[in-house]
C-alpha positions in Angstrom: 109.3 78.9 78.8 106.5 78.2 76.3 103.2 79.6 77.0 102.1 75.3 76.6 104.4 74.1 79.5 103.5 76.6 82.0 99.8 76.7 81.5 100.0 72.8 81.7 102.8 73.4 84.9 99.5 76.3 86.5 96.5 72.9 85.6 98.9 70.3 87.3 99.9 71.8 90.7 96.1 74.0 90.8 94.3 70.3 89.7 96.8 68.9 92.9 96.2 71.9 95.7 92.4 70.9 95.3 92.2 66.8 94.4 89.9 68.0 91.6 90.3 69.0 88.0 86.3 71.0 88.1 87.7 72.7 90.5 90.8 73.6 89.4 89.3 74.7 86.2 86.9 77.0 88.1 89.3 78.7 89.6 91.1 78.8 86.8 88.1 80.5 84.7 89.1 77.4 81.9 87.0 73.8 81.5 88.1 70.6 83.5 88.2 69.8 79.8 90.9 71.8 79.0 92.5 71.2 82.5 92.8 67.3 81.9 93.8 68.2 78.8 96.6 70.1 79.6 97.4 67.9 82.3 97.5 64.2 79.7 100.0 66.2 77.8 102.5 67.0 80.6 103.0 63.6 81.3 103.2 62.4 78.0 105.7 64.7 77.8 107.7 63.5 81.1 106.7 59.1 80.6 105.3 59.5 84.3 101.5 59.8 85.6 101.1 62.1 87.8 97.3 61.4 89.3 95.9 58.2 90.0 92.1 59.3 88.4 89.3 57.4 89.2 85.3 58.6 89.8 85.1 60.1 93.1 88.3 61.5 93.3 92.4 62.3 92.5 94.8 61.3 93.9 98.7 62.5 93.8 101.2 59.4 92.3 104.7 58.7 94.0 106.1 60.8 91.5 103.1 63.2 90.7 103.7 64.1 94.7 107.6 64.3 94.3 106.8 66.0 91.0 104.5 69.2 92.7 107.5 69.4 95.4 109.8 70.2 93.1 108.4 72.8 90.5 105.4 74.2 93.5 107.9 76.8 94.9 109.9 77.6 91.2 107.1 77.7 89.9 105.0 80.5 91.9 108.8 82.2 91.5 107.7 82.6 87.9 104.5 83.8 88.7 105.8 86.4 91.5 108.2 87.4 88.7 105.7 87.8 85.6 103.0 89.5 87.8 105.6 92.2 88.6 107.3 92.1 84.7 103.8 93.3 83.9 102.4 96.3 86.5 101.5 98.9 85.0 105.0 101.5 84.2 106.9 99.5 87.3 104.0 99.9 89.8 101.8 97.5 91.7 99.0 96.5 89.5 96.6 93.8 89.3 93.8 91.9 90.8 94.4 91.9 94.3 92.4 89.2 96.3 91.5 89.4 99.6 90.0 87.1 102.2 88.9 89.1 105.4 85.3 88.9 108.3 82.4 89.8 107.6 82.4 92.2 110.0 85.7 93.1 110.5 86.6 94.0 107.5 83.8 96.3 106.9 84.8 98.1 110.2 88.2 98.6 109.8 89.6 97.8 106.5 87.0 98.8 104.0 87.6 102.2 105.3 91.4 102.3 103.8 90.4 101.2 100.6 90.4 105.2 99.1 93.1 106.0 100.7 95.0 102.4 99.6 93.7 103.3 96.2 94.8 107.1 95.3 98.5 105.5 96.3 97.9 103.0 93.8 95.5 103.3 91.7 96.9 100.2 88.9 95.3 97.7 91.5 91.7 96.8 91.6 90.5 95.7 94.8 89.1 91.7 94.7 87.4 91.9 98.2 86.0 88.8 99.9 84.0 89.2 103.6 83.8 85.3 104.9 83.8 84.5 108.9 85.7 81.1 107.6 89.7 80.1 107.3 90.1 80.1 103.2 92.8 78.4 101.4 95.0 80.7 100.5 96.9 79.9 97.9 94.4 76.4 96.4 91.9 79.3 96.6 93.7 81.4 95.2 94.2 84.9 97.3 96.8 87.0 97.4 96.4 87.5 101.1 93.8 86.9 104.0 92.8 88.6 107.5 92.3 87.0 111.0 92.6 85.6 113.8 93.3 81.4 114.6 94.0 80.3 111.4 96.1 77.1 111.0 99.0 77.9 108.5 99.1 75.1 105.5 102.8 75.3 104.1 104.3 77.9 102.1 101.7 80.7 103.8 103.4 83.0 106.9 101.0 85.1 109.0 102.0 89.4 110.0 100.4 89.8 113.6 98.6 93.7 113.1 96.9 92.5 117.0 96.1 91.5 120.1 93.9 89.6 119.6 91.8 90.5 123.4 87.5 89.3 124.2 86.0 91.6 126.3 83.0 91.6 129.3 80.7 93.9 128.2 76.8 94.6 129.2 74.3 97.7 128.9 74.2 100.6 132.0 70.4 98.7 132.1 71.9 95.7 132.6 74.4 96.2 135.4 71.9 99.1 137.0 69.1 96.7 137.5 71.8 93.2 138.0 73.8 94.4 140.3 78.1 96.2 139.2 80.2 93.1 138.5 83.1 93.3 141.2 85.1 90.8 140.7 85.2 87.2 138.7 84.3 84.8 140.6 80.3 87.4 140.8 79.8 86.5 137.5 78.3 82.8 138.1 75.6 84.4 139.2 74.6 86.8 136.1 72.9 86.0 132.5 75.8 84.9 130.0 75.7 86.0 126.1 78.6 83.5 124.9 80.3 83.1 122.1 79.3 79.3 120.2 82.1 78.5 117.6 80.3 78.4 113.9 83.2 76.0 113.0 83.2 73.5 116.2 80.0 74.2 117.0 81.0 74.7 121.4 81.4 77.0 123.5 84.5 77.8 124.5 85.7 77.1 128.1 87.9 80.3 128.3 90.1 81.4 131.3 90.1 85.5 132.1 93.9 87.0 132.5 94.2 90.3 135.0 96.2 93.4 134.2 98.3 92.0 137.2 98.4 88.3 134.9 96.5 86.8 138.0 94.3 84.1 135.8 90.4 82.7 137.0 88.1 80.7 135.4 85.3 82.5 133.6 81.9 81.1 135.4 79.5 83.2 133.6 76.6 81.3 133.3 75.5 80.2 129.7 72.1 82.2 129.5 72.0 82.3 125.3 74.9 81.4 122.4 76.0 83.7 119.4 78.2 82.4 116.7 79.1 86.5 116.1 80.3 89.1 118.6 78.5 91.9 116.5 75.1 89.9 117.1 76.6 89.3 121.2 77.1 93.1 121.2 73.9 93.7 119.8 71.9 91.5 122.4 73.6 92.8 125.6 72.7 96.7 124.2 69.2 95.1 124.4 69.7 94.9 128.2 69.7 91.5 128.5 73.2 90.0 129.9 76.7 90.1 129.8 78.3 89.0 126.5 81.9 88.6 126.9 83.3 89.8 122.5 86.1 89.9 120.5 87.0 93.4 121.2 87.0 95.0 117.6 83.6 94.8 117.4 83.0 96.2 121.1 85.0 99.7 120.2 81.4 101.1 118.7 79.8 100.2 121.0 81.6 101.7 123.9 82.4 104.3 121.7 79.5 105.3 121.8 78.0 104.9 125.6 75.3 101.6 124.3 77.9 99.4 126.4 80.3 99.7 129.1 83.1 97.4 130.4 82.5 94.3 133.0 85.9 94.1 135.2 87.8 96.2 132.8 91.2 94.8 134.5 90.2 91.5 133.4 89.8 90.2 129.5 90.5 87.2 127.2 93.5 86.3 125.5 93.1 85.3 122.5 96.4 85.3 120.0 96.0 88.0 117.3 94.7 89.7 114.0 96.8 88.6 111.7 98.4 88.6 107.7 98.0 85.1 106.2 99.7 85.0 103.2 102.3 83.5 101.1 106.0 83.2 102.7 107.9 83.1 99.1 110.7 85.9 99.1 109.8 87.2 95.9 105.6 88.1 96.9 103.5 90.3 93.6 104.2 94.1 94.1 100.3 94.3 94.1 100.6 92.4 97.2 103.7 93.6 99.0 102.4 96.9 98.6 98.8 96.1 100.0 101.2 94.9 103.8 103.1 97.4 103.5 100.2 99.9 103.6 98.1 97.9 106.2 100.8 97.3 108.4 101.7 100.9 107.8 97.9 102.3 108.4 97.4 100.1 111.4 100.0 101.6 112.9 99.1 105.6 112.1 95.1 104.6 113.8 97.1 102.5 116.7 94.6 100.0 116.0 97.1 98.0 118.4 96.7 99.8 121.0 92.7 100.6 120.9 92.4 96.6 120.7 94.6 96.0 123.8 92.2 95.1 126.4 94.5 97.0 129.2 95.1 100.3 126.9 94.0 103.1 128.4 93.7 106.4 127.0 93.1 109.5 129.1 94.0 107.7 132.0 91.0 104.8 132.3 90.7 102.0 130.3 88.0 101.2 127.4 
């Protein structure tokens, strides 16, 4: 495929994904005028209009929608094949763009970077720490790590670990306010709850026991936080019982700064997963990262660590 045609297709596909020549240009690191020129040349070559243009938005014509469906998968196959051929001496190489949650990434993924680079020195990490879901394909990410993502077309999820939420409090709070013996007792306690930064709402969570019983979470809302790590820090001050994602609570629990409340009960929030393009021919750099991360989570036993009912040394966390 001629370089000019390849560039024109890339400009068309990226513009269709993001709905803007300007945004496509930003992500392709060229000028909006260059993107528009490439798309116009492609339209002239095909003899059809691919976009309806207005001052406010860019939308695909019927012919453009059909053409996008026919070429996007094949184009990515060619991109992946070119990337793999360009690898350094047959080894995975290139810029690896990964999005992950800020605290989770710093606690559990960033410490793996040294070993990853020892194995794959020709890969250049470009890691983004953000608690929002990204447009994996549209924003040009190779992979993303998180929980509860909507799966757009062309993206698959590989489960890494359960995403359990647990109740935690400081020993000072428990001594001052009394131990919680059952879920019904929670309604007498101050609750530090998580407000979704996306929706602004405090979700109503059902508690699940190790015997698979379910019970409403009746924890009085004393305050809300938009981040589990912040909620742990507030609970450490003895200000209430926090419902938090277990991966964020692990360092506090291990250091004795917090303790589990009702350790036989938890909230099931699905899984923390690795997201990537669902394509048979993944770039070598992406395949290397996926296999490495899955391996390391298994070697370090993180799936057990993040399981609310795991009992190291015979005792729950």
